[in-house]
Predicted model as a PDB file, atoms N, CA, C, CB and O in Angstrom, pLDDT in the B-factor column:
MODEL        1                                                                  
ATOM      1  N   MET A   1     -21.686   5.063 -23.345  1.00 53.00           N  
ATOM      2  CA  MET A   1     -21.947   5.322 -21.709  1.00 53.00           C  
ATOM      3  C   MET A   1     -22.476   6.318 -21.614  1.00 53.00           C  
ATOM      4  CB  MET A   1     -20.875   5.421 -20.759  1.00 53.00           C  
ATOM      5  O   MET A   1     -22.157   7.367 -22.174  1.00 53.00           O  
ATOM      6  N   LYS A   2     -23.649   6.073 -20.655  1.00 78.00           N  
ATOM      7  CA  LYS A   2     -24.297   7.309 -20.325  1.00 78.00           C  
ATOM      8  C   LYS A   2     -23.519   8.514 -19.211  1.00 78.00           C  
ATOM      9  CB  LYS A   2     -25.657   6.789 -19.726  1.00 78.00           C  
ATOM     10  O   LYS A   2     -22.718   8.234 -18.319  1.00 78.00           O  
ATOM     11  N   ASN A   3     -23.867   9.457 -19.462  1.00 85.00           N  
ATOM     12  CA  ASN A   3     -23.496  10.518 -18.100  1.00 85.00           C  
ATOM     13  C   ASN A   3     -24.017  10.157 -17.228  1.00 85.00           C  
ATOM     14  CB  ASN A   3     -23.829  11.919 -18.043  1.00 85.00           C  
ATOM     15  O   ASN A   3     -25.243  10.064 -17.155  1.00 85.00           O  
ATOM     16  N   HIS A   4     -22.955   9.760 -16.046  1.00 87.00           N  
ATOM     17  CA  HIS A   4     -23.965   9.471 -14.809  1.00 87.00           C  
ATOM     18  C   HIS A   4     -23.952  10.913 -13.628  1.00 87.00           C  
ATOM     19  CB  HIS A   4     -23.307   7.824 -13.898  1.00 87.00           C  
ATOM     20  O   HIS A   4     -23.118  11.793 -13.843  1.00 87.00           O  
ATOM     21  N   VAL A   5     -24.758  11.037 -12.614  1.00 93.00           N  
ATOM     22  CA  VAL A   5     -24.562  11.694 -11.594  1.00 93.00           C  
ATOM     23  C   VAL A   5     -24.250  11.250 -10.266  1.00 93.00           C  
ATOM     24  CB  VAL A   5     -25.393  12.274 -11.562  1.00 93.00           C  
ATOM     25  O   VAL A   5     -25.179  10.516  -9.928  1.00 93.00           O  
ATOM     26  N   TYR A   6     -23.291  11.342  -9.228  1.00 94.00           N  
ATOM     27  CA  TYR A   6     -23.316  10.656  -8.058  1.00 94.00           C  
ATOM     28  C   TYR A   6     -23.248  11.560  -7.024  1.00 94.00           C  
ATOM     29  CB  TYR A   6     -22.337   9.716  -7.966  1.00 94.00           C  
ATOM     30  O   TYR A   6     -22.752  12.686  -7.056  1.00 94.00           O  
ATOM     31  N   LYS A   7     -23.610  11.175  -6.397  1.00 97.00           N  
ATOM     32  CA  LYS A   7     -23.954  12.028  -4.693  1.00 97.00           C  
ATOM     33  C   LYS A   7     -22.839  11.322  -3.680  1.00 97.00           C  
ATOM     34  CB  LYS A   7     -25.957  11.584  -3.859  1.00 97.00           C  
ATOM     35  O   LYS A   7     -22.620  10.111  -3.729  1.00 97.00           O  
ATOM     36  N   LEU A   8     -22.152  12.225  -2.747  1.00 97.00           N  
ATOM     37  CA  LEU A   8     -21.397  11.258  -1.677  1.00 97.00           C  
ATOM     38  C   LEU A   8     -21.823  11.476  -0.597  1.00 97.00           C  
ATOM     39  CB  LEU A   8     -19.993  11.332  -1.508  1.00 97.00           C  
ATOM     40  O   LEU A   8     -22.196  12.635  -0.416  1.00 97.00           O  
ATOM     41  N   ILE A   9     -21.946  10.579   0.473  1.00 97.00           N  
ATOM     42  CA  ILE A   9     -22.450  11.112   1.908  1.00 97.00           C  
ATOM     43  C   ILE A   9     -21.130  10.621   2.719  1.00 97.00           C  
ATOM     44  CB  ILE A   9     -24.112  10.337   2.551  1.00 97.00           C  
ATOM     45  O   ILE A   9     -20.198  10.105   2.102  1.00 97.00           O  
ATOM     46  N   GLU A  10     -21.089  10.798   4.095  1.00 98.00           N  
ATOM     47  CA  GLU A  10     -20.303  10.273   5.016  1.00 98.00           C  
ATOM     48  C   GLU A  10     -21.100   9.504   6.126  1.00 98.00           C  
ATOM     49  CB  GLU A  10     -19.499  11.327   5.535  1.00 98.00           C  
ATOM     50  O   GLU A  10     -22.153   9.738   6.719  1.00 98.00           O  
ATOM     51  N   LEU A  11     -20.311   8.639   6.163  1.00 98.00           N  
ATOM     52  CA  LEU A  11     -20.768   7.720   7.271  1.00 98.00           C  
ATOM     53  C   LEU A  11     -19.776   7.180   8.290  1.00 98.00           C  
ATOM     54  CB  LEU A  11     -21.367   6.577   6.674  1.00 98.00           C  
ATOM     55  O   LEU A  11     -18.574   7.209   8.025  1.00 98.00           O  
ATOM     56  N   THR A  12     -20.122   6.797   9.189  1.00 98.00           N  
ATOM     57  CA  THR A  12     -19.366   6.099  10.490  1.00 98.00           C  
ATOM     58  C   THR A  12     -19.784   4.850  10.815  1.00 98.00           C  
ATOM     59  CB  THR A  12     -19.524   6.838  11.774  1.00 98.00           C  
ATOM     60  O   THR A  12     -20.965   4.637  11.089  1.00 98.00           O  
ATOM     61  N   GLY A  13     -18.782   3.817  10.819  1.00 98.00           N  
ATOM     62  CA  GLY A  13     -19.189   2.414  11.004  1.00 98.00           C  
ATOM     63  C   GLY A  13     -18.438   2.175  12.004  1.00 98.00           C  
ATOM     64  O   GLY A  13     -17.259   2.514  11.901  1.00 98.00           O  
ATOM     65  N   THR A  14     -18.858   1.585  13.135  1.00 97.00           N  
ATOM     66  CA  THR A  14     -18.627   0.817  14.207  1.00 97.00           C  
ATOM     67  C   THR A  14     -18.302  -0.662  14.780  1.00 97.00           C  
ATOM     68  CB  THR A  14     -19.339   1.055  14.558  1.00 97.00           C  
ATOM     69  O   THR A  14     -19.320  -1.343  14.908  1.00 97.00           O  
ATOM     70  N   SER A  15     -17.216  -1.235  15.114  1.00 98.00           N  
ATOM     71  CA  SER A  15     -17.035  -2.599  15.246  1.00 98.00           C  
ATOM     72  C   SER A  15     -16.144  -2.912  16.355  1.00 98.00           C  
ATOM     73  CB  SER A  15     -16.557  -3.156  14.047  1.00 98.00           C  
ATOM     74  O   SER A  15     -15.295  -2.077  16.666  1.00 98.00           O  
ATOM     75  N   THR A  16     -16.252  -4.290  17.151  1.00 97.00           N  
ATOM     76  CA  THR A  16     -15.702  -4.320  18.150  1.00 97.00           C  
ATOM     77  C   THR A  16     -14.255  -5.429  17.552  1.00 97.00           C  
ATOM     78  CB  THR A  16     -16.829  -4.772  19.371  1.00 97.00           C  
ATOM     79  O   THR A  16     -13.388  -5.683  18.388  1.00 97.00           O  
ATOM     80  N   THR A  17     -14.128  -5.929  16.326  1.00 96.00           N  
ATOM     81  CA  THR A  17     -13.788  -6.856  15.734  1.00 96.00           C  
ATOM     82  C   THR A  17     -12.533  -6.240  15.040  1.00 96.00           C  
ATOM     83  CB  THR A  17     -14.860  -7.421  14.974  1.00 96.00           C  
ATOM     84  O   THR A  17     -11.370  -6.629  15.142  1.00 96.00           O  
ATOM     85  N   SER A  18     -13.128  -4.960  14.146  1.00 97.00           N  
ATOM     86  CA  SER A  18     -11.865  -4.776  12.916  1.00 97.00           C  
ATOM     87  C   SER A  18     -11.996  -3.630  12.347  1.00 97.00           C  
ATOM     88  CB  SER A  18     -11.836  -5.803  11.668  1.00 97.00           C  
ATOM     89  O   SER A  18     -13.157  -3.225  12.390  1.00 97.00           O  
ATOM     90  N   ILE A  19     -11.125  -2.813  11.729  1.00 97.00           N  
ATOM     91  CA  ILE A  19     -11.525  -1.606  10.852  1.00 97.00           C  
ATOM     92  C   ILE A  19     -12.483  -2.386   9.392  1.00 97.00           C  
ATOM     93  CB  ILE A  19      -9.809  -0.648  10.288  1.00 97.00           C  
ATOM     94  O   ILE A  19     -13.608  -2.027   9.043  1.00 97.00           O  
ATOM     95  N   GLU A  20     -11.863  -3.221   8.903  1.00 98.00           N  
ATOM     96  CA  GLU A  20     -13.100  -3.678   7.985  1.00 98.00           C  
ATOM     97  C   GLU A  20     -14.406  -4.217   8.454  1.00 98.00           C  
ATOM     98  CB  GLU A  20     -12.683  -4.682   7.169  1.00 98.00           C  
ATOM     99  O   GLU A  20     -15.306  -4.356   7.625  1.00 98.00           O  
ATOM    100  N   ASP A  21     -14.546  -4.446   9.356  1.00 98.00           N  
ATOM    101  CA  ASP A  21     -16.197  -4.781   9.700  1.00 98.00           C  
ATOM    102  C   ASP A  21     -16.654  -3.365  10.296  1.00 98.00           C  
ATOM    103  CB  ASP A  21     -16.487  -6.217  11.024  1.00 98.00           C  
ATOM    104  O   ASP A  21     -17.849  -3.089  10.403  1.00 98.00           O  
ATOM    105  N   ALA A  22     -15.720  -2.561  10.644  1.00 98.00           N  
ATOM    106  CA  ALA A  22     -16.426  -1.411  10.767  1.00 98.00           C  
ATOM    107  C   ALA A  22     -16.791  -0.908   9.563  1.00 98.00           C  
ATOM    108  CB  ALA A  22     -15.786  -0.509  11.451  1.00 98.00           C  
ATOM    109  O   ALA A  22     -17.984  -0.633   9.440  1.00 98.00           O  
ATOM    110  N   VAL A  23     -15.892  -0.669   8.417  1.00 98.00           N  
ATOM    111  CA  VAL A  23     -16.277  -0.170   6.864  1.00 98.00           C  
ATOM    112  C   VAL A  23     -17.581  -0.858   6.499  1.00 98.00           C  
ATOM    113  CB  VAL A  23     -15.064  -0.613   5.647  1.00 98.00           C  
ATOM    114  O   VAL A  23     -18.567  -0.143   6.318  1.00 98.00           O  
ATOM    115  N   ASN A  24     -17.686  -2.203   6.370  1.00 98.00           N  
ATOM    116  CA  ASN A  24     -18.702  -3.012   6.162  1.00 98.00           C  
ATOM    117  C   ASN A  24     -20.130  -2.842   7.258  1.00 98.00           C  
ATOM    118  CB  ASN A  24     -18.012  -4.384   6.225  1.00 98.00           C  
ATOM    119  O   ASN A  24     -21.193  -3.288   6.824  1.00 98.00           O  
ATOM    120  N   THR A  25     -20.124  -2.476   8.056  1.00 97.00           N  
ATOM    121  CA  THR A  25     -21.247  -2.523   8.661  1.00 97.00           C  
ATOM    122  C   THR A  25     -21.478  -1.019   8.436  1.00 97.00           C  
ATOM    123  CB  THR A  25     -21.236  -3.135  10.117  1.00 97.00           C  
ATOM    124  O   THR A  25     -22.658  -0.935   8.776  1.00 97.00           O  
ATOM    125  N   ALA A  26     -21.081   0.294   8.058  1.00 98.00           N  
ATOM    126  CA  ALA A  26     -21.420   1.402   7.429  1.00 98.00           C  
ATOM    127  C   ALA A  26     -22.428   0.815   6.426  1.00 98.00           C  
ATOM    128  CB  ALA A  26     -20.206   2.177   6.847  1.00 98.00           C  
ATOM    129  O   ALA A  26     -23.655   0.749   6.495  1.00 98.00           O  
ATOM    130  N   ILE A  27     -21.298   0.279   5.173  1.00 98.00           N  
ATOM    131  CA  ILE A  27     -21.916   0.143   3.783  1.00 98.00           C  
ATOM    132  C   ILE A  27     -23.071  -0.761   3.986  1.00 98.00           C  
ATOM    133  CB  ILE A  27     -20.895  -0.454   2.651  1.00 98.00           C  
ATOM    134  O   ILE A  27     -24.123  -0.491   3.407  1.00 98.00           O  
ATOM    135  N   LYS A  28     -22.994  -1.755   4.709  1.00 98.00           N  
ATOM    136  CA  LYS A  28     -24.538  -2.714   4.986  1.00 98.00           C  
ATOM    137  C   LYS A  28     -25.582  -1.830   4.838  1.00 98.00           C  
ATOM    138  CB  LYS A  28     -24.791  -3.435   6.604  1.00 98.00           C  
ATOM    139  O   LYS A  28     -26.380  -1.628   3.923  1.00 98.00           O  
ATOM    140  N   ARG A  29     -25.389  -1.276   6.077  1.00 97.00           N  
ATOM    141  CA  ARG A  29     -26.629  -0.425   6.541  1.00 97.00           C  
ATOM    142  C   ARG A  29     -26.938   0.733   5.909  1.00 97.00           C  
ATOM    143  CB  ARG A  29     -26.541  -0.027   7.828  1.00 97.00           C  
ATOM    144  O   ARG A  29     -28.110   1.106   5.934  1.00 97.00           O  
ATOM    145  N   ALA A  30     -26.044   1.429   5.299  1.00 97.00           N  
ATOM    146  CA  ALA A  30     -26.656   2.573   4.033  1.00 97.00           C  
ATOM    147  C   ALA A  30     -27.810   1.624   2.755  1.00 97.00           C  
ATOM    148  CB  ALA A  30     -24.828   3.339   2.897  1.00 97.00           C  
ATOM    149  O   ALA A  30     -28.846   1.869   2.136  1.00 97.00           O  
ATOM    150  N   GLY A  31     -26.851   0.496   2.895  1.00 97.00           N  
ATOM    151  CA  GLY A  31     -27.554  -0.281   1.321  1.00 97.00           C  
ATOM    152  C   GLY A  31     -28.961  -0.668   1.368  1.00 97.00           C  
ATOM    153  O   GLY A  31     -29.741  -0.901   0.445  1.00 97.00           O  
ATOM    154  N   LYS A  32     -29.137  -0.690   2.726  1.00 98.00           N  
ATOM    155  CA  LYS A  32     -30.605  -0.646   3.077  1.00 98.00           C  
ATOM    156  C   LYS A  32     -31.703   0.354   2.852  1.00 98.00           C  
ATOM    157  CB  LYS A  32     -30.636  -0.745   4.226  1.00 98.00           C  
ATOM    158  O   LYS A  32     -32.875   0.122   2.556  1.00 98.00           O  
ATOM    159  N   THR A  33     -31.206   1.321   3.014  1.00 96.00           N  
ATOM    160  CA  THR A  33     -31.782   2.821   2.215  1.00 96.00           C  
ATOM    161  C   THR A  33     -31.416   3.422   1.068  1.00 96.00           C  
ATOM    162  CB  THR A  33     -31.585   3.903   2.902  1.00 96.00           C  
ATOM    163  O   THR A  33     -32.283   4.063   0.474  1.00 96.00           O  
ATOM    164  N   ILE A  34     -30.153   3.352   0.549  1.00 96.00           N  
ATOM    165  CA  ILE A  34     -29.758   3.891  -0.629  1.00 96.00           C  
ATOM    166  C   ILE A  34     -29.620   2.460  -1.637  1.00 96.00           C  
ATOM    167  CB  ILE A  34     -28.309   4.833  -0.381  1.00 96.00           C  
ATOM    168  O   ILE A  34     -29.293   1.296  -1.405  1.00 96.00           O  
ATOM    169  N   LYS A  35     -30.100   3.291  -2.999  1.00 95.00           N  
ATOM    170  CA  LYS A  35     -29.415   2.592  -3.753  1.00 95.00           C  
ATOM    171  C   LYS A  35     -28.557   2.687  -4.617  1.00 95.00           C  
ATOM    172  CB  LYS A  35     -29.884   2.176  -4.101  1.00 95.00           C  
ATOM    173  O   LYS A  35     -28.048   3.807  -4.644  1.00 95.00           O  
ATOM    174  N   ASN A  36     -28.079   1.811  -5.524  1.00 95.00           N  
ATOM    175  CA  ASN A  36     -26.776   2.067  -6.224  1.00 95.00           C  
ATOM    176  C   ASN A  36     -25.644   2.646  -5.870  1.00 95.00           C  
ATOM    177  CB  ASN A  36     -26.937   2.629  -7.085  1.00 95.00           C  
ATOM    178  O   ASN A  36     -25.061   3.553  -6.464  1.00 95.00           O  
ATOM    179  N   LEU A  37     -25.291   2.023  -4.733  1.00 97.00           N  
ATOM    180  CA  LEU A  37     -23.712   2.248  -4.125  1.00 97.00           C  
ATOM    181  C   LEU A  37     -22.846   1.457  -4.973  1.00 97.00           C  
ATOM    182  CB  LEU A  37     -23.454   1.716  -2.482  1.00 97.00           C  
ATOM    183  O   LEU A  37     -22.923   0.292  -5.362  1.00 97.00           O  
ATOM    184  N   ARG A  38     -21.832   2.565  -5.202  1.00 95.00           N  
ATOM    185  CA  ARG A  38     -20.682   2.477  -5.986  1.00 95.00           C  
ATOM    186  C   ARG A  38     -19.194   2.261  -5.422  1.00 95.00           C  
ATOM    187  CB  ARG A  38     -20.705   3.601  -6.668  1.00 95.00           C  
ATOM    188  O   ARG A  38     -18.520   1.273  -5.712  1.00 95.00           O  
ATOM    189  N   TRP A  39     -18.816   3.159  -4.694  1.00 95.00           N  
ATOM    190  CA  TRP A  39     -17.389   3.247  -3.966  1.00 95.00           C  
ATOM    191  C   TRP A  39     -17.391   3.584  -2.830  1.00 95.00           C  
ATOM    192  CB  TRP A  39     -16.492   4.059  -4.447  1.00 95.00           C  
ATOM    193  O   TRP A  39     -18.459   4.040  -2.421  1.00 95.00           O  
ATOM    194  N   PHE A  40     -16.401   3.518  -2.003  1.00 97.00           N  
ATOM    195  CA  PHE A  40     -16.364   4.490  -0.607  1.00 97.00           C  
ATOM    196  C   PHE A  40     -14.841   4.420  -0.377  1.00 97.00           C  
ATOM    197  CB  PHE A  40     -17.353   3.845   0.927  1.00 97.00           C  
ATOM    198  O   PHE A  40     -14.125   3.593  -0.943  1.00 97.00           O  
ATOM    199  N   GLN A  41     -14.360   5.425   0.566  1.00 98.00           N  
ATOM    200  CA  GLN A  41     -12.748   5.602   0.847  1.00 98.00           C  
ATOM    201  C   GLN A  41     -12.710   6.089   2.396  1.00 98.00           C  
ATOM    202  CB  GLN A  41     -11.933   6.887  -0.286  1.00 98.00           C  
ATOM    203  O   GLN A  41     -13.401   6.974   2.902  1.00 98.00           O  
ATOM    204  N   VAL A  42     -12.018   5.522   2.830  1.00 98.00           N  
ATOM    205  CA  VAL A  42     -12.006   5.602   4.034  1.00 98.00           C  
ATOM    206  C   VAL A  42     -11.274   6.928   4.603  1.00 98.00           C  
ATOM    207  CB  VAL A  42     -11.492   4.422   4.435  1.00 98.00           C  
ATOM    208  O   VAL A  42     -10.074   7.040   4.353  1.00 98.00           O  
ATOM    209  N   THR A  43     -11.904   7.918   5.334  1.00 98.00           N  
ATOM    210  CA  THR A  43     -11.118   9.033   5.827  1.00 98.00           C  
ATOM    211  C   THR A  43     -10.867   9.478   6.828  1.00 98.00           C  
ATOM    212  CB  THR A  43     -11.331   9.813   5.525  1.00 98.00           C  
ATOM    213  O   THR A  43     -10.456  10.597   7.137  1.00 98.00           O  
ATOM    214  N   GLU A  44     -11.176   8.350   7.574  1.00 98.00           N  
ATOM    215  CA  GLU A  44     -10.541   8.719   9.394  1.00 98.00           C  
ATOM    216  C   GLU A  44     -10.968   7.472   9.776  1.00 98.00           C  
ATOM    217  CB  GLU A  44     -11.354  10.199  10.590  1.00 98.00           C  
ATOM    218  O   GLU A  44     -11.958   6.896   9.325  1.00 98.00           O  
ATOM    219  N   THR A  45      -9.900   6.890  10.959  1.00 98.00           N  
ATOM    220  CA  THR A  45     -10.273   5.730  11.549  1.00 98.00           C  
ATOM    221  C   THR A  45      -9.527   5.723  13.126  1.00 98.00           C  
ATOM    222  CB  THR A  45      -9.824   4.476  10.527  1.00 98.00           C  
ATOM    223  O   THR A  45      -8.337   5.597  13.414  1.00 98.00           O  
ATOM    224  N   ARG A  46     -10.502   5.875  13.842  1.00 97.00           N  
ATOM    225  CA  ARG A  46     -10.027   6.322  15.204  1.00 97.00           C  
ATOM    226  C   ARG A  46     -10.714   4.830  16.203  1.00 97.00           C  
ATOM    227  CB  ARG A  46     -10.831   8.204  15.671  1.00 97.00           C  
ATOM    228  O   ARG A  46     -11.228   3.875  15.620  1.00 97.00           O  
ATOM    229  N   GLY A  47     -10.603   4.891  17.545  1.00 97.00           N  
ATOM    230  CA  GLY A  47     -10.925   3.680  18.622  1.00 97.00           C  
ATOM    231  C   GLY A  47     -10.699   4.078  20.065  1.00 97.00           C  
ATOM    232  O   GLY A  47     -10.241   5.127  20.518  1.00 97.00           O  
ATOM    233  N   ASP A  48     -11.158   2.922  20.713  1.00 96.00           N  
ATOM    234  CA  ASP A  48     -11.257   3.095  22.096  1.00 96.00           C  
ATOM    235  C   ASP A  48     -10.663   2.235  22.539  1.00 96.00           C  
ATOM    236  CB  ASP A  48     -12.372   3.155  22.652  1.00 96.00           C  
ATOM    237  O   ASP A  48     -10.777   1.114  22.044  1.00 96.00           O  
ATOM    238  N   ILE A  49      -9.540   2.548  23.999  1.00 97.00           N  
ATOM    239  CA  ILE A  49      -8.540   1.530  24.323  1.00 97.00           C  
ATOM    240  C   ILE A  49      -8.941   1.310  25.713  1.00 97.00           C  
ATOM    241  CB  ILE A  49      -6.973   1.956  24.123  1.00 97.00           C  
ATOM    242  O   ILE A  49      -9.063   2.147  26.607  1.00 97.00           O  
ATOM    243  N   ASP A  50      -9.114   0.131  25.742  1.00 97.00           N  
ATOM    244  CA  ASP A  50      -9.380  -0.271  27.118  1.00 97.00           C  
ATOM    245  C   ASP A  50      -8.500  -1.182  27.715  1.00 97.00           C  
ATOM    246  CB  ASP A  50     -10.597  -0.805  27.229  1.00 97.00           C  
ATOM    247  O   ASP A  50      -8.416  -2.210  27.043  1.00 97.00           O  
ATOM    248  N   LYS A  51      -7.699  -1.187  28.896  1.00 97.00           N  
ATOM    249  CA  LYS A  51      -6.417  -2.235  29.444  1.00 97.00           C  
ATOM    250  C   LYS A  51      -5.741  -2.623  28.202  1.00 97.00           C  
ATOM    251  CB  LYS A  51      -6.937  -3.764  30.303  1.00 97.00           C  
ATOM    252  O   LYS A  51      -5.513  -3.757  27.780  1.00 97.00           O  
ATOM    253  N   ASN A  52      -5.445  -1.417  27.664  1.00 97.00           N  
ATOM    254  CA  ASN A  52      -3.970  -1.080  26.862  1.00 97.00           C  
ATOM    255  C   ASN A  52      -4.456  -1.828  25.745  1.00 97.00           C  
ATOM    256  CB  ASN A  52      -2.301  -1.673  27.557  1.00 97.00           C  
ATOM    257  O   ASN A  52      -3.477  -2.401  25.266  1.00 97.00           O  
ATOM    258  N   GLN A  53      -5.721  -2.168  24.946  1.00 95.00           N  
ATOM    259  CA  GLN A  53      -5.894  -2.740  23.847  1.00 95.00           C  
ATOM    260  C   GLN A  53      -6.878  -2.093  23.226  1.00 95.00           C  
ATOM    261  CB  GLN A  53      -6.082  -3.982  23.951  1.00 95.00           C  
ATOM    262  O   GLN A  53      -7.625  -1.328  23.835  1.00 95.00           O  
ATOM    263  N   VAL A  54      -6.987  -2.356  21.838  1.00 95.00           N  
ATOM    264  CA  VAL A  54      -8.043  -1.322  21.370  1.00 95.00           C  
ATOM    265  C   VAL A  54      -9.588  -2.061  21.405  1.00 95.00           C  
ATOM    266  CB  VAL A  54      -7.628  -0.779  19.699  1.00 95.00           C  
ATOM    267  O   VAL A  54      -9.763  -3.172  20.906  1.00 95.00           O  
ATOM    268  N   ALA A  55     -10.713  -1.263  22.084  1.00 96.00           N  
ATOM    269  CA  ALA A  55     -11.969  -1.872  22.327  1.00 96.00           C  
ATOM    270  C   ALA A  55     -12.940  -1.834  21.367  1.00 96.00           C  
ATOM    271  CB  ALA A  55     -12.493  -1.398  23.356  1.00 96.00           C  
ATOM    272  O   ALA A  55     -13.883  -2.625  21.349  1.00 96.00           O  
ATOM    273  N   HIS A  56     -12.759  -0.916  20.525  1.00 96.00           N  
ATOM    274  CA  HIS A  56     -13.620  -0.267  19.535  1.00 96.00           C  
ATOM    275  C   HIS A  56     -13.055   0.216  18.654  1.00 96.00           C  
ATOM    276  CB  HIS A  56     -14.360   0.609  19.905  1.00 96.00           C  
ATOM    277  O   HIS A  56     -11.891   0.559  18.858  1.00 96.00           O  
ATOM    278  N   TRP A  57     -13.612   0.417  17.423  1.00 98.00           N  
ATOM    279  CA  TRP A  57     -12.665   0.661  15.969  1.00 98.00           C  
ATOM    280  C   TRP A  57     -14.500   1.805  15.548  1.00 98.00           C  
ATOM    281  CB  TRP A  57     -12.045  -1.606  14.478  1.00 98.00           C  
ATOM    282  O   TRP A  57     -15.673   1.434  15.507  1.00 98.00           O  
ATOM    283  N   GLN A  58     -13.903   3.080  15.345  1.00 98.00           N  
ATOM    284  CA  GLN A  58     -14.955   3.777  14.533  1.00 98.00           C  
ATOM    285  C   GLN A  58     -14.246   4.042  13.034  1.00 98.00           C  
ATOM    286  CB  GLN A  58     -15.454   5.284  15.332  1.00 98.00           C  
ATOM    287  O   GLN A  58     -13.084   4.420  12.885  1.00 98.00           O  
ATOM    288  N   VAL A  59     -14.945   3.837  12.249  1.00 98.00           N  
ATOM    289  CA  VAL A  59     -14.249   4.397  11.102  1.00 98.00           C  
ATOM    290  C   VAL A  59     -15.058   5.358  10.392  1.00 98.00           C  
ATOM    291  CB  VAL A  59     -13.826   3.366  10.180  1.00 98.00           C  
ATOM    292  O   VAL A  59     -16.273   5.157  10.411  1.00 98.00           O  
ATOM    293  N   THR A  60     -14.498   6.641   9.595  1.00 98.00           N  
ATOM    294  CA  THR A  60     -15.631   7.231   9.022  1.00 98.00           C  
ATOM    295  C   THR A  60     -15.051   6.950   7.425  1.00 98.00           C  
ATOM    296  CB  THR A  60     -15.946   8.965   9.573  1.00 98.00           C  
ATOM    297  O   THR A  60     -13.920   6.970   6.938  1.00 98.00           O  
ATOM    298  N   VAL A  61     -16.309   6.700   6.914  1.00 98.00           N  
ATOM    299  CA  VAL A  61     -16.079   6.708   5.131  1.00 98.00           C  
ATOM    300  C   VAL A  61     -16.738   7.490   4.405  1.00 98.00           C  
ATOM    301  CB  VAL A  61     -16.402   5.508   4.403  1.00 98.00           C  
ATOM    302  O   VAL A  61     -17.901   7.554   4.803  1.00 98.00           O  
ATOM    303  N   LYS A  62     -16.500   8.241   3.352  1.00 98.00           N  
ATOM    304  CA  LYS A  62     -17.246   8.878   2.003  1.00 98.00           C  
ATOM    305  C   LYS A  62     -17.837   7.593   1.222  1.00 98.00           C  
ATOM    306  CB  LYS A  62     -16.050   9.808   0.882  1.00 98.00           C  
ATOM    307  O   LYS A  62     -17.090   6.681   0.866  1.00 98.00           O  
ATOM    308  N   VAL A  63     -19.202   7.581   0.984  1.00 98.00           N  
ATOM    309  CA  VAL A  63     -19.869   6.478   0.413  1.00 98.00           C  
ATOM    310  C   VAL A  63     -20.399   7.328  -0.956  1.00 98.00           C  
ATOM    311  CB  VAL A  63     -21.124   5.747   1.499  1.00 98.00           C  
ATOM    312  O   VAL A  63     -21.209   8.213  -0.680  1.00 98.00           O  
ATOM    313  N   GLY A  64     -20.051   7.185  -2.430  1.00 97.00           N  
ATOM    314  CA  GLY A  64     -20.515   7.102  -3.542  1.00 97.00           C  
ATOM    315  C   GLY A  64     -21.877   6.900  -4.332  1.00 97.00           C  
ATOM    316  O   GLY A  64     -21.715   6.072  -5.228  1.00 97.00           O  
ATOM    317  N   PHE A  65     -22.623   7.189  -4.299  1.00 97.00           N  
ATOM    318  CA  PHE A  65     -23.873   6.010  -5.297  1.00 97.00           C  
ATOM    319  C   PHE A  65     -24.612   7.182  -6.296  1.00 97.00           C  
ATOM    320  CB  PHE A  65     -25.552   5.005  -3.963  1.00 97.00           C  
ATOM    321  O   PHE A  65     -24.847   8.381  -6.140  1.00 97.00           O  
ATOM    322  N   THR A  66     -24.817   6.365  -7.229  1.00 95.00           N  
ATOM    323  CA  THR A  66     -25.474   6.837  -8.710  1.00 95.00           C  
ATOM    324  C   THR A  66     -26.737   7.433  -8.580  1.00 95.00           C  
ATOM    325  CB  THR A  66     -25.714   5.645  -9.741  1.00 95.00           C  
ATOM    326  O   THR A  66     -27.682   6.705  -8.279  1.00 95.00           O  
ATOM    327  N   VAL A  67     -26.957   8.933  -8.801  1.00 92.00           N  
ATOM    328  CA  VAL A  67     -28.425   9.541  -8.295  1.00 92.00           C  
ATOM    329  C   VAL A  67     -28.888   9.217  -9.776  1.00 92.00           C  
ATOM    330  CB  VAL A  67     -28.579  11.465  -7.648  1.00 92.00           C  
ATOM    331  O   VAL A  67     -28.382   9.491 -10.864  1.00 92.00           O  
ATOM    332  N   GLU A  68     -30.347   8.346  -9.316  1.00 85.00           N  
ATOM    333  CA  GLU A  68     -31.298   8.062 -10.665  1.00 85.00           C  
ATOM    334  C   GLU A  68     -31.720   9.179 -11.244  1.00 85.00           C  
ATOM    335  CB  GLU A  68     -32.584   7.286 -10.429  1.00 85.00           C  
ATOM    336  O   GLU A  68     -32.430   9.124 -12.248  1.00 85.00           O  
TER     337      GLU A  68                                                      
ENDMDL                                                                          
END                                                                             
């Protein structure tokens, strides 16, 4: 096995649907410009409330990828 070098970035994805959708939004967008995405870690979850219901999710994730 090779010795890899990784870089970690922080992203915030948003969704009106769910926490999982917010995470997927962030990862899909990062995947358009960053190669070799490997893992993620949720570091913060927050959202907006409208009429006593969750209206919008914001999820911050750390995403790791292999440096070429």
